[in-house]
N, C-alpha and C positions, 0 to 999 in steps of 0.2 A: 367446739367446732367439729362436726362429723367428718369422716373421711371423704364423703362424697361432696362436701362443700369446698375442698381445696381446688385450686385451679386445675382444669384439665388440659393436658397437652397432647392428647390423642389426635388432634387435627394436624400433627406435624407429619410430613411424609418421609421421615428418616427414623431408623431405629434408635433406641437409647444409646447403644455403643457408638453409633455414627454421630449422634447428637453430642455426646461428650467429646468426641474428636473435634467437632466444629467449635465447640466452646473453648477447648484448648488453645486452638488456633486464633480465636479472639483475644486471648491473653488478659490483659488488665481491664477489658471492658466487662468481664465477667466477675461477679462477686463470689468467690469461691468460699465454701464453708470451712470453718474450723473443724479439727479432728472431733469426733464424737467425745462427749464428756462422760457418758454413761460407764460405770464400772464393767470391767470384762464379764463379771458374772450376769450382766443384764443383756450381754450381746450375744447374737446367735452366730456363731463361727460359720454356719451354712449360708448366711446372707451376706452379700457384699454390695456396697454401694459405691460405684465408681465415681460418683460425684464427690462423696465425702472421702473417697479412697480409704474406707474403713468397713469393718463388720459391724452390723446392727440390724439393717433392714435391706430388702431388695431395692435395687436402683428404680424399679417399676413403681415402688411405693413411696419414693423420696419426695416428701412434701417440699423441701427446700429447693429441690431441683425444679419442681413445678412452678414454684414462686418466681424463681430467677428466670425461668424461660419466659414467663409471662411479663415480667419486668423488661427483659430485653425485647420482646415483641412490642410492647407499649412505647419502647424508645425506637422503634423502626428496624431493629436487627431481626435476623432469622426469618423474615418473610418469604424469603425464596423457598423455605421448607414447609410452608403451609399448604394444606390441600386447597384446592380450587374453591370449594364451598367455604372454607375458613377465610380465604382471600375476600370472597364476595361480601362477607360480613364487616371486614375492616374498610372497605371503600365508602 
């Protein structure tokens, strides 16, 4: 699966750091990922993913975050953060 086929969350009206804060407030409703399993030699210490709370990739590139946000939207959560255009597609 190519990078462009992963779910798009650019339709949210909050920044990624704000999104992580919202997810933290949601607590148990969010499926938080486990720590990265890749050996340290495969991790880029210059990249930080706040969702994984680990080094490996940029949060903007986090596929697991995109999948979880789309799952939460499917369940009716986070809709207050959708752009107006995205809201019209859900109706």
